[in-house]
All heavy atoms as TSV, in Angstrom:
chain	resi	resn	atom	element	x	y	z
A	1	MET	N	N	0.887	5.067	-30.960
A	1	MET	CA	C	1.918	5.560	-30.061
A	1	MET	C	C	1.210	5.898	-28.706
A	1	MET	O	O	0.199	6.492	-28.676
A	1	MET	CB	C	2.581	6.784	-30.620
A	1	MET	CG	C	3.673	7.314	-29.886
A	1	MET	SD	S	4.528	8.686	-30.678
A	1	MET	CE	C	6.073	7.845	-31.082
A	2	LEU	N	N	1.886	5.510	-27.633
A	2	LEU	CA	C	1.365	5.702	-26.345
A	2	LEU	C	C	1.685	7.105	-25.808
A	2	LEU	O	O	2.831	7.595	-26.117
A	2	LEU	CB	C	1.930	4.692	-25.323
A	2	LEU	CG	C	1.500	3.252	-25.571
A	2	LEU	CD1	C	2.260	2.364	-24.622
A	2	LEU	CD2	C	0.007	3.031	-25.448
A	3	PRO	N	N	0.781	7.722	-25.084
A	3	PRO	CA	C	1.111	9.052	-24.584
A	3	PRO	C	C	2.153	8.953	-23.446
A	3	PRO	O	O	2.262	7.929	-22.770
A	3	PRO	CB	C	-0.196	9.546	-23.960
A	3	PRO	CG	C	-0.970	8.355	-23.729
A	3	PRO	CD	C	-0.560	7.330	-24.735
A	4	ILE	N	N	2.965	9.986	-23.345
A	4	ILE	CA	C	4.011	10.017	-22.328
A	4	ILE	C	C	3.360	10.379	-20.987
A	4	ILE	O	O	2.583	11.397	-20.905
A	4	ILE	CB	C	5.119	11.049	-22.718
A	4	ILE	CG1	C	5.798	10.600	-23.996
A	4	ILE	CG2	C	6.073	11.164	-21.584
A	4	ILE	CD1	C	6.806	11.551	-24.488
A	5	ASN	N	N	3.654	9.653	-19.973
A	5	ASN	CA	C	3.103	9.915	-18.620
A	5	ASN	C	C	4.167	10.555	-17.820
A	5	ASN	O	O	5.128	9.857	-17.378
A	5	ASN	CB	C	2.593	8.631	-18.066
A	5	ASN	CG	C	1.822	8.849	-16.759
A	5	ASN	OD1	O	1.636	9.920	-16.317
A	5	ASN	ND2	N	1.364	7.777	-16.119
A	6	ASN	N	N	4.077	11.814	-17.519
A	6	ASN	CA	C	5.052	12.506	-16.708
A	6	ASN	C	C	4.549	12.559	-15.217
A	6	ASN	O	O	3.905	13.522	-14.813
A	6	ASN	CB	C	5.267	13.961	-17.226
A	6	ASN	CG	C	5.965	13.930	-18.533
A	6	ASN	OD1	O	6.787	13.095	-18.800
A	6	ASN	ND2	N	5.634	14.915	-19.354
A	7	THR	N	N	4.880	11.521	-14.516
A	7	THR	CA	C	4.505	11.504	-13.054
A	7	THR	C	C	5.760	11.674	-12.171
A	7	THR	O	O	6.858	11.307	-12.630
A	7	THR	CB	C	3.828	10.218	-12.643
A	7	THR	OG1	O	4.731	9.101	-12.957
A	7	THR	CG2	C	2.516	9.979	-13.415
A	8	SER	N	N	5.542	12.251	-11.078
A	8	SER	CA	C	6.706	12.409	-10.164
A	8	SER	C	C	6.957	11.155	-9.383
A	8	SER	O	O	6.217	10.162	-9.573
A	8	SER	CB	C	6.395	13.593	-9.187
A	8	SER	OG	O	5.346	13.222	-8.343
A	9	ASP	N	N	7.951	11.147	-8.598
A	9	ASP	CA	C	8.273	9.918	-7.777
A	9	ASP	C	C	7.193	9.679	-6.758
A	9	ASP	O	O	6.969	8.532	-6.366
A	9	ASP	CB	C	9.582	10.129	-7.011
A	9	ASP	CG	C	10.761	10.112	-7.990
A	9	ASP	OD1	O	10.676	9.603	-9.153
A	9	ASP	OD2	O	11.805	10.657	-7.654
A	10	ARG	N	N	6.467	10.700	-6.323
A	10	ARG	CA	C	5.336	10.527	-5.370
A	10	ARG	C	C	4.063	10.312	-6.158
A	10	ARG	O	O	3.559	11.245	-6.748
A	10	ARG	CB	C	5.252	11.700	-4.444
A	10	ARG	CG	C	6.438	11.896	-3.591
A	10	ARG	CD	C	6.021	12.626	-2.392
A	10	ARG	NE	N	7.022	12.353	-1.363
A	10	ARG	CZ	C	6.657	11.970	-0.120
A	10	ARG	NH1	N	5.418	11.885	0.203
A	10	ARG	NH2	N	7.591	11.632	0.757
A	11	GLU	N	N	3.557	9.069	-6.104
A	11	GLU	CA	C	2.288	8.829	-6.798
A	11	GLU	C	C	1.122	9.032	-5.886
A	11	GLU	O	O	1.219	8.914	-4.654
A	11	GLU	CB	C	2.308	7.368	-7.288
A	11	GLU	CG	C	3.417	7.028	-8.270
A	11	GLU	CD	C	3.401	5.574	-8.625
A	11	GLU	OE1	O	3.197	4.757	-7.751
A	11	GLU	OE2	O	3.700	5.308	-9.786
A	12	SER	N	N	0.002	9.296	-6.465
A	12	SER	CA	C	-1.232	9.422	-5.625
A	12	SER	C	C	-1.697	8.007	-5.246
A	12	SER	O	O	-1.245	7.037	-5.801
A	12	SER	CB	C	-2.298	10.129	-6.409
A	12	SER	OG	O	-2.775	9.334	-7.408
A	13	THR	N	N	-2.610	7.931	-4.285
A	13	THR	CA	C	-3.104	6.674	-3.798
A	13	THR	C	C	-3.862	5.916	-4.881
A	13	THR	O	O	-4.023	4.739	-4.850
A	13	THR	CB	C	-3.954	6.827	-2.556
A	13	THR	OG1	O	-5.029	7.737	-2.882
A	13	THR	CG2	C	-3.185	7.315	-1.439
A	14	LEU	N	N	-4.350	6.661	-5.918
A	14	LEU	CA	C	-5.009	5.993	-6.954
A	14	LEU	C	C	-4.152	5.112	-7.844
A	14	LEU	O	O	-4.593	4.254	-8.578
A	14	LEU	CB	C	-5.769	7.077	-7.828
A	14	LEU	CG	C	-6.816	7.880	-7.157
A	14	LEU	CD1	C	-7.317	8.972	-8.123
A	14	LEU	CD2	C	-7.952	7.002	-6.721
A	15	ASN	N	N	-2.836	5.388	-7.851
A	15	ASN	CA	C	-1.958	4.632	-8.716
A	15	ASN	C	C	-1.407	3.403	-7.946
A	15	ASN	O	O	-0.735	2.596	-8.632
A	15	ASN	CB	C	-0.713	5.510	-9.125
A	15	ASN	CG	C	-1.197	6.616	-10.067
A	15	ASN	OD1	O	-2.200	6.481	-10.756
A	15	ASN	ND2	N	-0.457	7.695	-10.032
A	16	HIS	N	N	-1.646	3.239	-6.700
A	16	HIS	CA	C	-1.153	2.094	-5.943
A	16	HIS	C	C	-2.207	0.958	-5.926
A	16	HIS	O	O	-3.372	1.281	-5.835
A	16	HIS	CB	C	-0.880	2.495	-4.466
A	16	HIS	CG	C	0.292	3.407	-4.349
A	16	HIS	ND1	N	1.553	3.131	-4.774
A	16	HIS	CD2	C	0.335	4.610	-3.706
A	16	HIS	CE1	C	2.401	4.141	-4.475
A	16	HIS	NE2	N	1.607	5.077	-3.827
A	17	PRO	N	N	-1.791	-0.260	-6.000
A	17	PRO	CA	C	-2.695	-1.367	-5.822
A	17	PRO	C	C	-3.230	-1.482	-4.403
A	17	PRO	O	O	-2.554	-0.991	-3.467
A	17	PRO	CB	C	-1.885	-2.577	-6.198
A	17	PRO	CG	C	-0.493	-2.224	-5.889
A	17	PRO	CD	C	-0.403	-0.773	-6.196
A	18	THR	N	N	-4.353	-2.120	-4.183
A	18	THR	CA	C	-4.876	-2.401	-2.860
A	18	THR	C	C	-4.159	-3.658	-2.369
A	18	THR	O	O	-4.145	-4.682	-3.138
A	18	THR	CB	C	-6.353	-2.545	-2.817
A	18	THR	OG1	O	-6.935	-1.295	-3.331
A	18	THR	CG2	C	-6.853	-2.847	-1.458
A	19	ILE	N	N	-3.668	-3.669	-1.216
A	19	ILE	CA	C	-2.910	-4.750	-0.657
A	19	ILE	C	C	-3.674	-5.437	0.468
A	19	ILE	O	O	-4.382	-4.775	1.254
A	19	ILE	CB	C	-1.520	-4.287	-0.126
A	19	ILE	CG1	C	-0.783	-3.608	-1.278
A	19	ILE	CG2	C	-0.772	-5.352	0.581
A	19	ILE	CD1	C	0.478	-2.883	-0.839
A	20	GLY	N	N	-3.536	-6.729	0.647
A	20	GLY	CA	C	-4.115	-7.514	1.725
A	20	GLY	C	C	-3.003	-8.049	2.633
A	20	GLY	O	O	-2.013	-8.602	2.100
A	21	ILE	N	N	-3.135	-7.872	3.928
A	21	ILE	CA	C	-2.158	-8.356	4.870
A	21	ILE	C	C	-2.862	-9.322	5.830
A	21	ILE	O	O	-3.868	-9.007	6.408
A	21	ILE	CB	C	-1.501	-7.251	5.676
A	21	ILE	CG1	C	-0.769	-6.337	4.733
A	21	ILE	CG2	C	-0.531	-7.816	6.746
A	21	ILE	CD1	C	-0.209	-5.102	5.415
A	22	ILE	N	N	-2.389	-10.571	5.949
A	22	ILE	CA	C	-2.959	-11.523	6.822
A	22	ILE	C	C	-1.978	-11.614	8.083
A	22	ILE	O	O	-0.855	-12.008	7.914
A	22	ILE	CB	C	-3.048	-12.900	6.161
A	22	ILE	CG1	C	-3.997	-12.772	4.928
A	22	ILE	CG2	C	-3.627	-13.943	7.152
A	22	ILE	CD1	C	-4.097	-13.951	4.125
A	23	GLY	N	N	-2.543	-11.267	9.207
A	23	GLY	CA	C	-1.736	-11.354	10.454
A	23	GLY	C	C	-1.246	-9.973	10.723
A	23	GLY	O	O	-0.573	-9.293	9.912
A	24	CYS	N	N	-1.488	-9.451	11.946
A	24	CYS	CA	C	-0.996	-8.109	12.349
A	24	CYS	C	C	-0.151	-8.177	13.549
A	24	CYS	O	O	-0.265	-7.433	14.484
A	24	CYS	CB	C	-2.245	-7.195	12.580
A	24	CYS	SG	S	-3.125	-6.857	11.136
A	25	GLY	N	N	0.698	-9.198	13.629
A	25	GLY	CA	C	1.683	-9.334	14.715
A	25	GLY	C	C	2.822	-8.373	14.548
A	25	GLY	O	O	2.691	-7.296	13.969
A	26	ASN	N	N	4.015	-8.835	14.946
A	26	ASN	CA	C	5.185	-7.994	14.835
A	26	ASN	C	C	5.570	-7.691	13.406
A	26	ASN	O	O	5.840	-6.491	13.075
A	26	ASN	CB	C	6.416	-8.702	15.453
A	26	ASN	CG	C	6.304	-8.880	16.951
A	26	ASN	OD1	O	5.733	-7.987	17.591
A	26	ASN	ND2	N	6.867	-9.897	17.484
A	27	ILE	N	N	5.418	-8.598	12.524
A	27	ILE	CA	C	5.810	-8.262	11.092
A	27	ILE	C	C	4.666	-7.638	10.339
A	27	ILE	O	O	4.829	-6.574	9.693
A	27	ILE	CB	C	6.196	-9.579	10.393
A	27	ILE	CG1	C	7.473	-10.115	11.021
A	27	ILE	CG2	C	6.432	-9.353	8.917
A	27	ILE	CD1	C	7.921	-11.543	10.548
A	28	GLY	N	N	3.438	-8.170	10.418
A	28	GLY	CA	C	2.282	-7.644	9.681
A	28	GLY	C	C	1.934	-6.217	10.098
A	28	GLY	O	O	1.585	-5.391	9.259
A	29	GLY	N	N	2.045	-6.009	11.402
A	29	GLY	CA	C	1.703	-4.621	11.911
A	29	GLY	C	C	2.696	-3.558	11.325
A	29	GLY	O	O	2.327	-2.466	10.968
A	30	ARG	N	N	3.934	-3.918	11.316
A	30	ARG	CA	C	4.938	-3.059	10.797
A	30	ARG	C	C	4.828	-2.838	9.323
A	30	ARG	O	O	5.054	-1.721	8.794
A	30	ARG	CB	C	6.343	-3.483	11.175
A	30	ARG	CG	C	6.573	-3.421	12.644
A	30	ARG	CD	C	7.986	-3.867	13.054
A	30	ARG	NE	N	8.109	-3.846	14.511
A	30	ARG	CZ	C	9.093	-4.394	15.148
A	30	ARG	NH1	N	10.050	-5.070	14.458
A	30	ARG	NH2	N	9.167	-4.275	16.444
A	31	GLN	N	N	4.495	-3.891	8.635
A	31	GLN	CA	C	4.246	-3.794	7.155
A	31	GLN	C	C	3.108	-2.856	6.869
A	31	GLN	O	O	3.150	-2.024	5.935
A	31	GLN	CB	C	4.029	-5.090	6.493
A	31	GLN	CG	C	5.220	-5.975	6.409
A	31	GLN	CD	C	4.947	-7.336	5.764
A	31	GLN	OE1	O	3.864	-7.829	5.915
A	31	GLN	NE2	N	5.944	-7.948	5.239
A	32	ALA	N	N	2.061	-3.025	7.662
A	32	ALA	CA	C	0.805	-2.199	7.429
A	32	ALA	C	C	1.159	-0.732	7.757
A	32	ALA	O	O	0.741	0.158	6.950
A	32	ALA	CB	C	-0.310	-2.611	8.351
A	33	ALA	N	N	1.887	-0.446	8.760
A	33	ALA	CA	C	2.296	0.920	9.049
A	33	ALA	C	C	3.123	1.513	7.939
A	33	ALA	O	O	2.958	2.654	7.639
A	33	ALA	CB	C	3.055	0.962	10.400
A	34	ASN	N	N	3.979	0.724	7.375
A	34	ASN	CA	C	4.906	1.196	6.323
A	34	ASN	C	C	4.066	1.458	5.058
A	34	ASN	O	O	4.294	2.460	4.371
A	34	ASN	CB	C	5.932	0.169	6.019
A	34	ASN	CG	C	7.065	0.655	5.126
A	34	ASN	OD1	O	7.336	1.892	5.110
A	34	ASN	ND2	N	7.671	-0.211	4.392
A	35	PHE	N	N	3.115	0.549	4.723
A	35	PHE	CA	C	2.268	0.826	3.546
A	35	PHE	C	C	1.393	2.101	3.698
A	35	PHE	O	O	1.199	2.860	2.813
A	35	PHE	CB	C	1.357	-0.371	3.224
A	35	PHE	CG	C	2.137	-1.595	2.622
A	35	PHE	CD1	C	1.976	-2.810	3.149
A	35	PHE	CD2	C	2.888	-1.364	1.521
A	35	PHE	CE1	C	2.641	-3.876	2.620
A	35	PHE	CE2	C	3.548	-2.421	0.923
A	35	PHE	CZ	C	3.439	-3.725	1.502
A	36	LEU	N	N	0.906	2.205	4.941
A	36	LEU	CA	C	0.073	3.351	5.263
A	36	LEU	C	C	0.838	4.719	5.071
A	36	LEU	O	O	0.387	5.649	4.564
A	36	LEU	CB	C	-0.519	3.295	6.635
A	36	LEU	CG	C	-1.488	4.361	7.101
A	36	LEU	CD1	C	-2.693	4.398	6.225
A	36	LEU	CD2	C	-1.890	4.176	8.555
A	37	ALA	N	N	2.065	4.675	5.574
A	37	ALA	CA	C	2.948	5.846	5.471
A	37	ALA	C	C	3.290	6.200	4.029
A	37	ALA	O	O	3.543	7.353	3.750
A	37	ALA	CB	C	4.255	5.626	6.245
A	38	HIS	N	N	3.300	5.227	3.117
A	38	HIS	CA	C	3.610	5.488	1.772
A	38	HIS	C	C	2.365	5.684	0.855
A	38	HIS	O	O	2.440	5.707	-0.407
A	38	HIS	CB	C	4.477	4.340	1.241
A	38	HIS	CG	C	5.883	4.440	1.693
A	38	HIS	ND1	N	6.260	3.814	2.828
A	38	HIS	CD2	C	6.929	5.093	1.253
A	38	HIS	CE1	C	7.541	4.038	3.083
A	38	HIS	NE2	N	7.974	4.865	2.130
A	39	GLY	N	N	1.156	5.726	1.477
A	39	GLY	CA	C	0.015	6.102	0.735
A	39	GLY	C	C	-0.803	4.958	0.092
A	39	GLY	O	O	-1.703	5.121	-0.680
A	40	TYR	N	N	-0.470	3.680	0.489
A	40	TYR	CA	C	-1.193	2.552	-0.032
A	40	TYR	C	C	-2.509	2.374	0.723
A	40	TYR	O	O	-2.600	2.709	1.872
A	40	TYR	CB	C	-0.378	1.233	0.108
A	40	TYR	CG	C	0.743	1.129	-0.839
A	40	TYR	CD1	C	1.943	1.741	-0.682
A	40	TYR	CD2	C	0.581	0.327	-2.002
A	40	TYR	CE1	C	3.037	1.608	-1.562
A	40	TYR	CE2	C	1.639	0.205	-2.927
A	40	TYR	CZ	C	2.788	0.856	-2.664
A	40	TYR	OH	O	3.820	0.672	-3.542
A	41	SER	N	N	-3.517	1.813	0.015
A	41	SER	CA	C	-4.744	1.364	0.716
A	41	SER	C	C	-4.605	-0.142	0.899
A	41	SER	O	O	-4.050	-0.839	-0.020
A	41	SER	CB	C	-5.912	1.716	-0.096
A	41	SER	OG	O	-5.905	1.188	-1.302
A	42	PHE	N	N	-5.038	-0.653	2.029
A	42	PHE	CA	C	-4.893	-2.082	2.239
A	42	PHE	C	C	-5.928	-2.590	3.194
A	42	PHE	O	O	-6.651	-1.803	3.903
A	42	PHE	CB	C	-3.495	-2.380	2.860
A	42	PHE	CG	C	-3.141	-1.639	4.058
A	42	PHE	CD1	C	-3.394	-2.143	5.323
A	42	PHE	CD2	C	-2.591	-0.376	3.984
A	42	PHE	CE1	C	-3.058	-1.542	6.447
A	42	PHE	CE2	C	-2.241	0.326	5.131
A	42	PHE	CZ	C	-2.516	-0.224	6.387
A	43	TYR	N	N	-6.098	-3.913	3.227
A	43	TYR	CA	C	-7.002	-4.587	4.173
A	43	TYR	C	C	-6.140	-5.481	5.039
A	43	TYR	O	O	-5.092	-5.981	4.583
A	43	TYR	CB	C	-7.952	-5.524	3.350
A	43	TYR	CG	C	-8.960	-4.738	2.586
A	43	TYR	CD1	C	-8.763	-4.562	1.193
A	43	TYR	CD2	C	-10.112	-4.203	3.131
A	43	TYR	CE1	C	-9.627	-3.900	0.408
A	43	TYR	CE2	C	-10.984	-3.528	2.363
A	43	TYR	CZ	C	-10.800	-3.381	1.022
A	43	TYR	OH	O	-11.720	-2.695	0.232
A	44	VAL	N	N	-6.514	-5.619	6.262
A	44	VAL	CA	C	-5.793	-6.541	7.138
A	44	VAL	C	C	-6.772	-7.479	7.804
A	44	VAL	O	O	-7.994	-7.274	7.898
A	44	VAL	CB	C	-5.030	-5.723	8.285
A	44	VAL	CG1	C	-3.954	-4.859	7.782
A	44	VAL	CG2	C	-5.976	-4.935	9.101
A	45	TYR	N	N	-6.273	-8.704	8.049
A	45	TYR	CA	C	-7.010	-9.717	8.725
A	45	TYR	C	C	-6.146	-10.326	9.829
A	45	TYR	O	O	-4.999	-10.722	9.557
A	45	TYR	CB	C	-7.569	-10.789	7.792
A	45	TYR	CG	C	-8.232	-11.888	8.525
A	45	TYR	CD1	C	-9.545	-11.755	8.927
A	45	TYR	CD2	C	-7.630	-13.102	8.836
A	45	TYR	CE1	C	-10.237	-12.717	9.632
A	45	TYR	CE2	C	-8.259	-14.083	9.547
A	45	TYR	CZ	C	-9.582	-13.889	9.926
A	45	TYR	OH	O	-10.186	-14.863	10.616
A	46	ASP	N	N	-6.678	-10.465	11.007
A	46	ASP	CA	C	-5.966	-11.069	12.120
A	46	ASP	C	C	-6.961	-11.982	12.860
A	46	ASP	O	O	-8.128	-11.592	13.055
A	46	ASP	CB	C	-5.374	-10.008	13.043
A	46	ASP	CG	C	-4.310	-10.684	13.957
A	46	ASP	OD1	O	-3.276	-11.011	13.539
A	46	ASP	OD2	O	-4.640	-10.796	15.208
A	47	ILE	N	N	-6.510	-13.140	13.330
A	47	ILE	CA	C	-7.340	-14.077	13.944
A	47	ILE	C	C	-7.937	-13.507	15.275
A	47	ILE	O	O	-9.016	-13.865	15.761
A	47	ILE	CB	C	-6.707	-15.428	14.159
A	47	ILE	CG1	C	-7.720	-16.465	14.423
A	47	ILE	CG2	C	-5.614	-15.380	15.249
A	47	ILE	CD1	C	-7.206	-17.892	14.316
A	48	ASN	N	N	-7.167	-12.697	15.882
A	48	ASN	CA	C	-7.592	-12.048	17.169
A	48	ASN	C	C	-8.415	-10.788	16.843
A	48	ASN	O	O	-8.890	-10.093	17.622
A	48	ASN	CB	C	-6.464	-11.721	18.044
A	48	ASN	CG	C	-5.744	-12.980	18.554
A	48	ASN	OD1	O	-6.478	-13.921	18.802
A	48	ASN	ND2	N	-4.464	-12.889	18.674
């Protein structure tokens, strides 16, 4: 039997996967800001 995991709606950063974003233009930059605001860790790559 698996243990019951009582977590709240707000998870710690350890529970989030690491995300990679390619391109930090209008869309990628806003996505990165949104992920950062929600506690995700991520990598970004932009040709510039």
